[in-house]
C-alpha positions as CSV (number, residue, x, y, z in Angstrom):
1,M,94.8,106.1,71.7
2,K,93.1,105.0,74.9
3,A,90.6,107.4,76.7
4,I,88.0,107.4,79.4
5,R,84.6,108.1,77.7
6,I,81.1,108.4,78.8
7,H,78.0,107.8,76.4
8,E,75.5,108.9,79.1
9,T,75.6,110.8,82.3
10,G,75.3,108.9,85.6
11,G,77.4,107.2,88.2
12,P,81.0,105.9,87.9
13,E,79.8,102.9,86.0
14,V,79.1,105.0,82.9
15,M,83.0,105.5,82.5
16,H,84.6,103.2,80.0
17,L,88.1,102.8,78.6
18,E,87.9,103.0,74.9
19,E,90.1,103.2,71.7
20,V,89.5,106.5,70.0
21,E,91.3,108.6,67.3
22,Q,94.2,110.7,68.4
23,P,93.3,114.4,68.3
24,T,94.9,116.8,65.9
25,P,95.8,120.3,67.2
26,Q,94.0,123.2,65.6
27,A,95.0,126.8,65.3
28,G,96.3,128.1,68.6
29,E,96.6,124.6,70.2
30,V,99.3,122.2,71.1
31,L,99.1,118.4,71.3
32,I,100.1,116.9,74.6
33,Q,101.2,113.3,75.3
34,V,99.5,112.9,78.7
35,A,101.5,111.4,81.6
36,A,99.1,112.3,84.4
37,A,95.6,113.7,84.6
38,G,94.2,115.6,87.6
39,I,90.7,114.8,88.9
40,N,88.5,117.7,89.9
41,Y,84.9,117.8,91.5
42,A,84.0,119.4,88.1
43,D,84.7,116.1,86.4
44,L,82.3,114.2,88.8
45,S,79.6,116.9,88.1
46,Q,80.3,116.6,84.3
47,R,79.9,112.8,84.6
48,K,76.7,113.1,86.5
49,G,75.2,115.8,84.3
50,T,75.1,118.4,87.0
51,Y,77.9,120.6,85.9
52,L,77.3,124.4,85.2
53,T,77.3,123.7,81.5
54,R,75.5,120.8,79.7
55,T,77.4,117.5,79.3
56,H,77.3,116.6,75.7
57,V,77.9,112.9,75.2
58,P,79.9,111.0,74.0
59,T,82.8,112.8,75.6
60,T,86.2,112.2,77.2
61,L,86.4,113.5,80.8
62,G,89.1,115.5,82.4
63,F,90.2,119.3,82.5
64,E,93.7,119.1,83.7
65,V,96.9,117.3,82.5
66,A,100.6,117.1,82.7
67,G,102.8,115.6,80.0
68,T,105.1,116.5,77.0
69,V,104.2,118.7,74.0
70,V,104.5,116.5,70.8
71,A,103.0,118.8,68.2
72,L,102.0,122.4,67.5
73,G,98.9,123.6,65.7
74,P,98.9,126.4,63.1
75,G,100.3,129.7,64.4
76,V,101.8,128.3,67.6
77,T,105.5,128.8,68.1
78,A,105.7,128.0,71.9
79,P,106.0,126.0,74.0
80,E,108.4,124.0,71.7
81,V,107.9,120.3,71.0
82,G,109.4,118.3,73.8
83,T,108.6,120.8,76.6
84,R,107.3,119.3,79.8
85,V,104.1,121.1,80.6
86,A,101.0,121.2,82.7
87,A,97.7,122.5,81.0
88,I,94.1,123.1,81.3
89,A,92.5,121.0,78.7
90,N,89.3,119.3,77.7
91,G,89.5,115.4,77.4
92,G,92.4,114.9,79.8
93,Y,91.6,111.3,80.7
94,A,93.4,110.1,77.7
95,E,96.9,109.3,76.2
96,Y,96.9,112.5,74.2
97,T,94.9,115.7,74.3
98,T,95.0,119.2,73.0
99,A,95.0,122.4,74.9
100,A,95.1,126.1,73.9
101,A,98.7,127.3,73.9
102,S,97.6,130.0,76.4
103,A,96.4,127.5,78.8
104,V,99.8,125.7,78.9
105,L,102.6,126.3,81.4
106,P,106.1,124.8,81.3
107,I,106.9,123.0,84.5
108,P,110.0,123.4,86.5
109,P,112.7,120.6,86.2
110,G,112.2,119.4,89.8
111,L,108.5,119.0,89.5
112,D,107.3,115.5,88.4
113,F,104.3,115.0,86.2
114,R,102.0,113.6,89.0
115,H,102.5,116.8,91.0
116,A,102.3,119.0,87.9
117,A,98.9,117.5,87.0
118,A,97.6,118.6,90.5
119,F,98.4,122.3,89.9
120,P,96.9,124.2,86.9
121,V,93.2,124.1,87.6
122,Q,93.4,124.1,91.5
123,G,96.4,126.4,91.6
124,I,94.9,129.0,89.6
125,T,91.6,128.6,91.4
126,A,93.2,129.0,94.8
127,Y,95.1,132.0,93.9
128,Q,92.2,133.7,92.2
129,L,89.8,132.9,95.0
130,L,92.1,134.9,97.3
131,H,93.3,137.6,95.0
132,E,90.6,138.3,92.4
133,S,87.4,137.3,94.3
134,G,88.4,137.6,97.9
135,R,90.6,140.7,97.4
136,L,92.7,139.6,100.4
137,A,94.2,142.5,102.2
138,Q,97.3,142.3,104.6
139,G,96.3,140.9,108.0
140,E,92.9,139.8,107.1
141,S,91.6,136.4,108.5
142,V,90.8,133.7,105.9
143,L,88.7,130.5,106.5
144,V,89.3,127.7,104.0
145,H,86.7,125.0,103.9
146,A,87.9,121.5,102.8
147,A,91.4,122.6,103.8
148,A,92.8,119.1,103.1
149,G,91.5,119.0,99.5
150,G,93.1,119.9,96.3
151,V,92.2,123.6,96.3
152,G,92.1,123.8,100.1
153,T,95.7,122.6,100.6
154,L,97.1,125.3,98.2
155,A,94.7,128.0,99.5
156,V,95.9,127.6,103.1
157,Q,99.5,128.0,102.0
158,L,98.9,130.8,99.5
159,A,96.8,132.8,102.1
160,K,99.8,132.8,104.4
161,F,102.1,133.7,101.6
162,M,99.9,136.6,100.5
163,G,99.8,138.2,103.9
164,A,96.7,136.9,105.7
165,G,96.6,137.2,109.4
166,T,94.7,134.2,111.0
167,V,94.1,131.3,108.5
168,L,91.5,128.8,109.6
169,G,90.9,125.5,107.9
170,T,88.0,123.1,108.2
171,A,88.1,119.3,107.5
172,S,86.1,116.2,108.5
173,N,88.6,114.2,110.5
174,A,91.7,114.3,112.7
175,S,94.3,113.4,110.0
176,K,93.0,116.0,107.6
177,L,93.0,118.6,110.3
178,D,96.6,117.7,111.1
179,L,97.5,118.2,107.4
180,A,95.7,121.7,107.4
181,R,98.0,122.6,110.3
182,R,101.1,121.3,108.9
183,L,100.5,123.4,105.8
184,G,100.1,126.6,107.8
185,A,96.6,126.9,109.2
186,D,96.7,128.6,112.5
187,V,93.4,127.0,113.6
188,A,91.9,123.6,112.4
189,I,88.2,123.0,112.9
190,N,86.1,119.9,112.3
191,Y,83.1,121.1,110.2
192,T,81.2,117.9,111.1
193,E,80.8,119.2,114.6
194,E,77.5,121.1,115.2
195,N,79.1,124.2,116.7
196,W,81.9,124.7,114.2
197,A,80.6,128.2,113.2
198,E,80.6,129.2,116.9
199,Q,84.3,128.0,117.1
200,V,85.2,130.3,114.2
201,Q,83.5,133.2,116.1
202,E,85.4,132.3,119.2
203,V,88.8,132.2,117.5
204,T,88.2,135.5,115.8
205,D,87.1,137.3,119.0
206,G,83.5,137.4,117.9
207,K,84.2,139.2,114.7
208,G,84.2,136.2,112.2
209,A,86.4,135.6,109.2
210,D,87.0,138.4,106.7
211,I,87.2,135.9,103.8
212,I,85.6,132.4,103.6
213,L,86.2,130.1,100.7
214,E,83.3,127.7,100.4
215,M,82.6,124.8,98.0
216,V,80.1,122.6,100.0
217,G,76.8,124.4,99.5
218,G,73.6,124.0,101.5
219,R,73.8,124.3,105.1
220,I,77.6,124.9,105.2
221,T,77.0,128.0,103.1
222,E,74.4,129.2,105.5
223,Q,76.5,128.6,108.6
224,S,79.5,130.3,106.9
225,L,77.5,133.5,106.6
226,R,76.8,133.3,110.4
227,C,80.6,133.5,110.9
228,L,81.4,136.1,108.3
229,A,82.8,139.3,109.5
230,P,81.4,142.7,108.7
231,Y,82.6,143.8,105.2
232,G,83.5,140.1,104.6
233,R,83.5,138.2,101.4
234,L,82.1,134.8,101.1
235,V,83.5,133.3,97.9
236,V,81.5,130.3,96.6
237,F,83.4,128.0,94.1
238,G,81.4,124.8,94.2
239,A,78.5,122.9,95.7
240,A,79.8,119.5,96.4
241,S,76.8,118.5,98.6
242,G,74.4,119.2,95.7
243,E,72.3,121.3,98.1
244,R,71.2,124.8,97.6
245,A,71.7,127.6,100.2
246,S,69.2,130.0,101.4
247,F,69.9,133.4,102.9
248,S,68.4,136.9,103.1
249,S,69.7,139.9,101.2
250,V,68.9,141.9,104.3
251,Q,71.3,139.8,106.1
252,L,74.2,140.9,103.7
253,M,73.1,144.5,104.0
254,Y,73.2,144.6,107.8
255,K,77.0,143.9,107.8
256,N,77.9,145.1,104.3
257,Q,78.9,141.6,103.4
258,S,79.3,140.1,99.9
259,V,78.7,136.7,98.4
260,I,80.8,136.2,95.3
261,G,80.7,133.4,92.8
262,Y,83.8,132.0,91.2
263,W,84.1,129.7,88.1
264,L,87.4,129.2,86.4
265,T,86.0,128.4,83.0
266,A,84.6,132.0,82.8
267,W,87.9,133.4,83.9
268,M,89.6,131.7,80.9
269,Q,88.0,134.5,78.9
270,R,90.5,136.8,80.6
271,P,93.8,135.4,79.5
272,D,95.5,138.5,81.0
273,R,94.3,137.6,84.4
274,I,95.0,133.9,84.0
275,A,98.6,134.9,82.9
276,H,99.0,136.9,86.0
277,A,97.8,134.1,88.3
278,V,100.2,131.6,86.6
279,S,103.1,134.1,86.8
280,E,102.5,134.6,90.6
281,L,102.2,130.8,91.1
282,M,105.3,130.2,89.4
283,K,107.2,132.5,91.6
284,Y,105.8,130.7,94.7
285,L,106.8,127.3,93.2
286,A,110.3,128.6,92.4
287,T,110.8,129.3,96.1
288,G,110.3,125.6,96.9
289,K,107.9,126.6,99.8
290,L,104.6,125.9,98.0
291,E,103.7,122.2,98.5
292,I,101.5,120.4,96.1
293,V,99.7,117.5,97.9
294,V,99.0,114.5,96.0
295,G,97.0,112.1,98.2
296,Q,96.2,109.2,95.9
297,T,97.1,108.1,92.4
298,F,95.1,105.6,90.2
299,P,96.0,104.1,86.8
300,L,93.9,105.5,83.9
301,T,92.0,102.1,83.8
302,E,90.7,102.8,87.3
303,A,89.3,106.2,86.7
304,A,85.8,104.9,88.0
305,A,87.4,103.9,91.4
306,A,89.1,107.2,91.7
307,H,85.7,109.0,91.3
308,Q,84.1,106.7,93.8
309,A,86.9,107.5,96.3
310,I,86.5,111.2,95.9
311,A,82.7,111.1,96.2
312,A,83.0,109.0,99.5
313,R,85.4,111.6,100.9
314,H,88.2,108.9,101.3
315,T,90.8,111.1,99.7
316,T,93.2,113.8,100.9
317,G,94.9,116.4,98.7
318,K,94.7,115.9,95.0
319,V,93.7,112.7,93.2
320,V,95.7,112.0,90.0
321,L,95.3,109.4,87.2
322,L,98.6,108.0,85.8
323,V,98.4,107.4,82.1
């Protein structure tokens, strides 16, 4: 089968399309014929060698797929062979991949593979950021950074569905801000403007946002703390800028604020909580109101170009590889 492999960490040029052996599902796993693979910032970090865990090479990139179950490993009875599914899996940039049966979800008949591939990692992430980490309460305000991105587009909608009061979204240009508004953001702010934190304060009558979802790092994290409400929760789920943030513990004490880290991989050790998130997300999907935004698609052979587009911030919504 064909797969995108890396034999060293580095830029997009280290990604190569190769012929490799088709995997065999082990106990508790299913084999999926991949139709589409979602691309996440974690993929770029893994490729560069800057991910939270060490990148062991050679390896096939990709954490998220949609396709059809074609074989079951020992001890697995569901989902049945032939089921259309989305899954969290390792080595998703390939024609076939294996996934733990517990990390596989059947997809509704009306959802195509390209949109389904945009959902498992970022859907669960968006839901858990708000519910598990942010502990969103009815009427609280939520600020979603990168609101036109894969997680952001879902988080803006879910915040509204889950009872948030004012939802604010940040993005870097007018078209992305328009998208955030269309998806339900009450206020859209350009975070490239120097006074964006002051704009958040103004919109919230000087209180600040109760929950802030942040994945940029560095100065954006520091500015976010400036516009976090008393008793507020800043949930950090990435550092796309590659920069570290600095802040004082006394600063948090003064307003009883919290900074909370989120990493989906660690949450996978709690299958009961993942199952809860999936169950709730499927309810939202069933209503037809939750929109999955796929901004661009690339063929598997152009995976490097897809990574370049994401790194250059030339994309909106989710970027998907078609296999």
